[in-house]
Every structure is written in structure tokens, then in C-alpha cells.
N, C-alpha and C positions, 0 to 999 in steps of 0.2 A: 504493499500500500504506500502511495506517495503522499507526503504531507507538504503542501505548497501554499503559497499566498499569505503567509503569516505577516509579512511586511507590507505587501501591496494591498492586501485585503481582497484580492481577485480570486475567483473560483477557477483555478488554473485547470483542474481535471475536466471541468465542463468545457472550458475554452479549447483545450487540446482535442477533446472529443468532437467538437464542432469543426475544428480545422481538419480533422482526419476523415470526416464524412465524405468529402469529395474525392479523397484518395482511395477510400474503401469501395466506391462504386464499381470500378473496373473488376475488382476481385469478386464482388457480388454478382456481376454479370457473368463472369466465368463459372462461378459456383452454380448459378441458375441454369446455364447451358449444360453443365455436367449433370445436374439433377434431372433435367428434361431427358437427356440421353439415357440415363439409368432407368427412368421410368419407361421410356420407349423400349428399351432392351427387355425389361420385365414383361411388357405387353407382348413382345415377340416370343418370349419364352412360354407364356401361357398358351399362346396360339400354337407354338411348336409342339407342346405337350399333347394338345388335342389331335394334331395331325399325326403324330407318331402313334397315338393310341388307335386312331382310326385305321392307319395303314398297317401297323404291325400286329395289332390284335384283332380288330373287328373284321377288316378285309381278309386277313389270314384265315380266321374261323369260317367266314362265309365261303372261302375258296375250297375248304375241305369237302371231300366227296361225301362225308357223312352229313354235312349241312345241306347239300343239294341232292341227296339220294332220291333217285326217281322211283325206288321201290321200297316196299315194306313187307314184313313177314307176319303171318298170323298162324297160331297153332290150334289144332283141334284134336281131341282125344286125350291121351295122358300128357298133360302139359308139364308134369314134374320130371319126366324122363330126361329132358334136355332143354337148352335154350337155343334159339336160332336168330341170326342177324343177317340181313341182306347186305352185301357189299355192292360196290358200284357196277360190277359185272354180273349181278344176280339176274337169272333168267326167269321171266314170268312163267307161272305154272304152279304145279304142286309136286311134293315129294312125300312118300310114305316111309317113315323110319320106325323101326323097332329095335330097341336096345336089349340084347340078350345078356351081355356082360360088359362091364366097364374095364377099361385098360387099367392094369395094376403095376405098381413099381416093385421091382425085386428088392429083397432085403436079406440081411444075414445078421444073426444075433448069437451072443455067447450062449453055449449050451449050459455051462456052469459059470457063475460069476467068480471074480477074484474076491479077495477079502471084502466083506460088506463095509460100507462107510470109509473106504480107502480114500485118502486125500487126493484131490485132483491137482493140487498145487505143488506138491513135493516131487522131486525127480523120480524117474522110473527106477533108477539105481537104488534110491532110498527105499522104495516100495519092495524091491527085490531083497535088499538087506534085512528089512523088517519081516520078510516072509509073507508079504501080502500079495506079491506078484511073482509068478514063475519067471526064471531067468530066460533070456533069449539071446541069440547070437547075431542075427542079421542086422545090418546097419540101414537097410531099406525095407519098406513094405511095398507091395504092388496091389493096386486096386484098379480093375478093369484095364490092366496093361500100363497104368501110369505109376512110375516109381516115385516113392516119397521117402526122403531121407529121415532117419531116426537116430538120435543120440541119447542113450540111456542116462548119460551123466548130465545132460542139460534139459532134455525134454521131460515134460510132465504129462499127465493124462489130458489136461486142459490144452496144452500146446499141440499135442498129437491130434486131438479132435479138430483144432483150428486148422492144422496143416491139411487134414483130409478135406474139410469143408471148403477150403480155399483153392484146392488143386482142381484146375479146370479139366484136366484129362481124366481124373477119377470119376467125375460126374456123380458124386455121391455126398450124402449128408451123414455125419456120425453123431451119435448121442450116447452119453454115458450116464447110467442110472447109479448114482452113488449108493443108494440104499441097498440094491441087490448086488452091486459090483458087476453089472452086465453091460457090455458095449454092443451097440447095434449100429448098422450101416444100411442106409436106404438109398436106392438109385434116385437121382434127380429126374430121370426120364422114366415114363411108363413104357410098357411093352415088353416083348420077348427079346431082351438084349442078349448078346453073345451067342445067339442060336440055341441057348439052353434055358433062357429065362432067368438065369442066376447071375449074381455079382461074382466076378472072378477075383479071388484073393490069393496072395502069395506072401510068405514071410512068417517066421515062427512066432513073432510077437502077436500077430492076429490069430493065427490058426492054433498056436500052442498056448502062449501066456494068457490070451483073452478067451481061448476056447470058442472061437467063432466058427461053429460047425452046423448051426441050425439055419437052413436056407429056406426062404419063401420066394418062389419063382415069380418073376414078372410075367404079365400076360397081356396080349393084345385085346383091344375091345372087340366084341362080337356083335355086329349089327346087321340088320336087314334093311336095304334101301330099295324101295319099289319091288320088294319081294326077293331081291337077290342078296344072298348071304355074303358078307365081306368082313374083313378085319381092318383095324386101325391101330397103330402103335400108340397114338395119343387120344385122349378124350376130347380134344379139340381138332376139328378138321373141316375142310371146305368141300362142298358139293354144289355144282352149278351156281357158283357165286354166293352161296349161303354158308355162313360160318356156323357150325353146329358144335355145341359144348355139352357133352354127356354128363348127366348128373346121377341117374339111377336106372335100374332095370325097368323096362316097360311093364306096366301092369295093365292087363286087358288088351284092347285093340291097339294096333300101331298108331303112332302120332302122325297127323297129316300137316305138312308145312305148305302153306299157300303164299306164293310170292306175287304181289300185285303192286301197281303204281302207287307211290305215296305223294299224290299231288298236293295234299294239304301241307305237308312239311316243306315241300319246295316253295309253295306260295308264301308260307309264313317266313321263310328265310329271306325271300325277295322283299317282303313288307318290312322286315326288320332292317335290311340293308337300306332301303329308301329312307326310313326314319333316321338312321345314323348318318347317312350322307347329307340329308337336309339339315340336320343339326350342325354339322361341320360347316357346310357352305353358308348357312345362316350366320354362324359366328364370324366367319371370315368377312362376309358382306357387311355385318354390323360394325366391324372394326374399321373398314376403310370408309364407312359413311358416318362414323361417330362425330358429333359436333366438336369443333375445336374452338376454344375460347382463348384467343391469342393474348388478351389483356390480363389473363390470370397466370402470372409467372410464379415459379416456386418462391415461397416466402423466405426472407432472410431471417437470421436469428433475432435481429432488432424488431422486425415486423411481427414475428410470433410473440415476442414478449409483450406486445401491446394488444394482443387479441385473446379472446376466450377460446377454450378447447373446441367447442362446437363450431365456432367461426373458422378456425383453422381447418377443421375437417371438411366443411362445405367448400372452403376456398380450394383446397387440394383436390377435391373431387372434380372441380371444373379445370384445374390446372393439369390434371392427368387425362382429361377427356380428349379424344381425337388425336392421340399421338401417333396412330397408324393410319390416319385419314389419307386416302389416296396413295398409300405406300405401294410402290411399283411391284415389289416382290410378292405381296399379298394379292394384288390385282392379277398378276400373272398366274399365280396358283389357282385362283378362281377361274380364269379363262381356260386354263388347261383342263380343269375338271369339267367345265361346260362343253369343251370340245370332245372330251372322252365320251360323254353320254349322248351327244348328238351325232357322232360319226358312226356309220355302219360298220359292222364286223363281217369280214368276208369269211364265209364258211362254205368250202367247196366252190361251187359256181354261183352261190347266192350271196347277196349283200343284205345282211339281216339288220334291221333297225329296231330301236326301242318300241316304235309304234306297232310293229308286228307282234310284239309281246304284250301289247295293251298298256305300255308305259308312255308317259309324255312328260316333257319339261313344262314348268309352269309359265305364267305370263312373264313378259320381259322384266316387269318391276319386282318379280319374286326372286330374281337373281339366280336362276338356274336350278330351282328345286325340282324334284321328281315327284310324279303322282302316278299311282296305279289307277288309270282311268277305266280300263276294261279288264276286270279280273277274269271274266269268262273267256276272253281271248287268250290270256296267259295260261289258264287251266287247259284250254284246248291244245295249245302248242306243247305243253308238258306232256299231255297224254298221247298226242300223235307223234311227236318227234322230240323226246326228252334229250337226246344226245345233241341236237342242234341248240336247244336252250342252254344246256350245260356249256357248250362251246362258246356261246355268246358271252357268258359271264366269266368262265374260267379258262378258256382256250389259251394255250401258249403257242401262238402261231410263229411261223418262220419269219413273217414280216409284221410290221406294225398294223397293217390293215387286217391281218388274220388274228391279231391278239385280242383276247377277250377283254370285256370291260373292266373287271377287277384287276387284271394284270396291267392294263393301260394306266389305271389310277395309281397303282403301286409305283410304276415307273415315274410318273409325273409328280407324284407327291414326294418321291425321294429326291427329285431335282429341287423341289421347293425347300425341303429340309436342308439339302446341301447348300443352297443359296443363303438360308437363314444362318447356318453354321459359319459360312464365310463372312457374312456381314456382322452378325450379332455375337457369334461365339457360342451358340447353343449346340446341344448334341443332336446329330442327325439320326440317332438311333434310340435315345432314351427319352421317356416321357416325364422324367424327374423334373420338378420345378425348384429343386434345391441344389442341383449339380452346379459347381462353379463354372463361370463363363470362361471361354478361351480368351486370354488377354491379348493374343496375337491376331484376333479377328479385326476387322476394319473399325468397329465401334470400340473394341478393347484398346486399340492403339490410340484412338482419338481421346478416349477418357484418360488414358495415361498421360497424353500430351497436356490435357487440361489440368490434370493434377500437378504436373511439373510447373505450368504457368502460374497456378494458384500459389504454389509453394514459393516460387521465386518472388512474386509480387507481395506476398505476405511478409517475406523476409525484409524486403525493401520498406514496406510499410512500418514494420517494427522499428527499423533503423530511423525512419523519418520521425516516428512518434518520440523515440528517445531523444532525438535532436531537439524537438520542440521543448521537451521537459528540461533539457540542458540549458536552453536559452532562457526559459523562464526562471530557472534556478539561478542563472547568472544574474538576471535582473533583480531577483530577491536579494542576492548577496550584495549587489551594488547598493540597493536601497537600504539594507542593513547598515552598510558602511556609512552612507550619507546621514542616516538617522543618528548613528553613534556620534559622528562629527558634530552634527547640529546640537545634540544634547550636551556635548563637551563645551561647545561655544557658549551655549546658554548658561551653563554652570559657571563658566569663567566670568561672564558679564554680571551674573547674580552675585558673585563673590566680591566684586569691586563695589 
């Protein structure tokens, strides 16, 4: 704190503050410019997040065959015997399936356990020394032809089980029951493995010390498909584009799988896409049309000190409004999307348009929104030529003209995101709104430049302020001197 003006009676702090106001204005203008740029950058990031989410999540999910599946399956008869799911290549019609036996996994178990409650954490050598485990000589065991190294001095029952379970060649899971002292190994795959149905073991640790001699053979599933008996090594298999997962033996009559068109699901997916697309393009349009209040600049610290909290909030709402108004990158992104939906997709010899599917773009003032104007037309196209409709939305053609709508949008939206990243420093792949900006982007470099200018001018301002105080202090000292001399003279005259 400076104490000045004792001799002159002047409020020097106030005088210096008034003198500094004019010099502070260029710094305030730079700070306001920096603040506007930071707010604008934040607006870009919010928009970037929505575009990434639409492109990478929503469009990706809509492009999945499961989202636009043209068929569905229904079961009649024993619906507990298995589940059925139609894939993209499912053939319309029916299948009759009877499950006579499920596929089973082979296993082998200790005939007699080692010592009950044997510790799984001490070394195998310790268990041998304590008489809880029979000694063995092999340094490896073999399961289904895969060799696994064993060291009795370092391995424990727990580490042995871990080695077996992690070995990809063994294709088996091991389990040790500490209460009974028995070890069991089960194949990870069902079916008649090794031609015998049994797990192949070698090594006296397993066959001798752990007494693994009780085998339960694996077996193939026994099914009848359209009256023809057949086997499957797994309980999950595909027939005519239908994925079947066996659950239990058939009770009573065989189960009938009926594959038919799933028009409702297809239409619902398109409706959901239209909703999400319209929300995105509406957000982008609102940003470039948002009102800009040029007279509402960011508030300085002095201005905020003279205002109430709600006044500051209302002011900044207007100051932040319209920062992306008429922004060229956003406008180009909108134009690209509108071009995507209006341009035909070449499928074979045909140029297919949205109108043929019952979809239309809105009025010009609606900014390119989509509407499902004729649902009956869309349903008819799905039922008569589902492959053409799939190609229109998801086709990955050799040329841009042959590329489906979703893929076109992905490409153009990625270009928009890349442009944002270059200018603003946002991520072209993440929807995070907290991820740091790239400081080497165009705006990042400009903000760094402004920070440098503000710092340099602030330093000069501090020097100027100190100089003012020095001058006033010099004046005070001079006045003190004159006042002292005057008092001395007065005292002299008074003394005579």
C-alpha cells in the first residue's frame, strides 16, 4: 500500500488511477479480443462434440446390418429349445429344427484327490515334502498337444491353474477344489475333439500326482433340420443366414423358424436417423443465424465491479451470442450435408433419390431438414427391393456417386471436423468438451500472440505507473523541504 499526499494534501492514488485509465484501454481491448476468441472457440467445441457424436456413434449404429435388417425370425413350437436370429443374408422361408442332444465339452477329473485342504499358494515342492502331493519328474505337462512348463520349486497349484487357463493351445479351463483336493480340466470348446471326444493329457504331474484319470467325453450336438439328421460341434451355428443357439433338448414337436421381412424395424431406424440428422442440422443452422450484439463487448474487471451479478450474467449472454454467425466452416458443413441428401445414389443402372423412398427435404427456410412424407412408399420399397434400400443408405461404392448416404455424410462430416481441428484446435475424433485445445491451431497461435502482447503492455504499464508515483513522491519530498525551511524562517523571525 502506498501512502502519499501527506504534504500536498492530494489524493495521489486517485490521480494516478485516472492518469492510467487512458493507458489501460489498449490492454482492455486486447483482453476483450482474446475473450471473444475463447468464447468463439468454446462454441466451436460444443458444435464439434455434436458432430462427432452424430458421425461416430449414431451414423455408425445406423450403418450396422442389425439396425437395417430386412428380415426377422419368429419361433413356433418348443421355443425353449433354442434361440434364432436372422443375419443380413437370411433367406425368407421356414426351417424345422429338432434338438436331440446338445454339444458337450470334454473334461477330465482327478479320480482321487490329493490331501484335502492343501494350500494353493505354497510351492509344489513344499506340498511334496509335506506328503500332500505325490512327487513327479516331468518339467512339462501337455494338454491337447500344447506343452506347458512346470517348476516344482516355484510353481504353486494356483500358478499351475493360471498357466493352463492362459495357454491358448491347450484350449482348456482348469479348476482346483481345495476341499476335496481334486483337479478338473474342461475343454473351452464343445464337440468331439481329438476324434475321441476326450482331452489329451501327458505328464506324470497330471496323470500321476493329481490322479487325473476320470474322463467325460465331449460330444457333438445332434439335431434334425427339415427332417435331416446332422451334427454340429458347437451349440451355436448358422443355417440359411439364421444364427441358431441351442439351449435344451426339444420337447414335443420340432420348432419351426419363420424368416420374414422386418419392415417395421427398418422404418423405425430411418425415422430415428431423420430425427438425429434434423437435430444436428438445426443446431448448426441456429449457430450461424444467432443474433450478434456487437455493442456488448466482454466486461473489464472495473466494469464488473460496478455491476450486480444478474446484470453481469445478462450482459455476457448477449456478448456471447452470435459468435459463429455466418462462420464459413459451419456454413460449408451444412451445405455438404444438404448436398448429400439431395444427390442421387447410383445403384447399378439406377439413380435412386430420396423421393423414391418417400423422403423429402423441407422448405428452403427449414435449412435442409428431412421429412418422411410417404411412409407407405418407403415400406413398399423395403418389401419389394430391400437390397436397393440398404445400398442407398449404407453402400460403399467405388465412386462417390455409388456411395450410400450414410457413408457420404461420414466423409463430409470428417472434413468439417478436420477443418475445425485446424482452425480451432478441437479433436476431430473425440466428443469430449473438456479435452485441451491444440495450441498450435490457427486460433491457438492467435491467442498466444494476444497473451504475449497483453503481457508486454502490462509490464510497460506497471513501469509507467511506478514512474508516476516516483514523480509525485519527489514533489512530496520537495514540499516537505520547503515547508521545513519556511517553518525555520518563521521560528527565526519569531525569536527576534
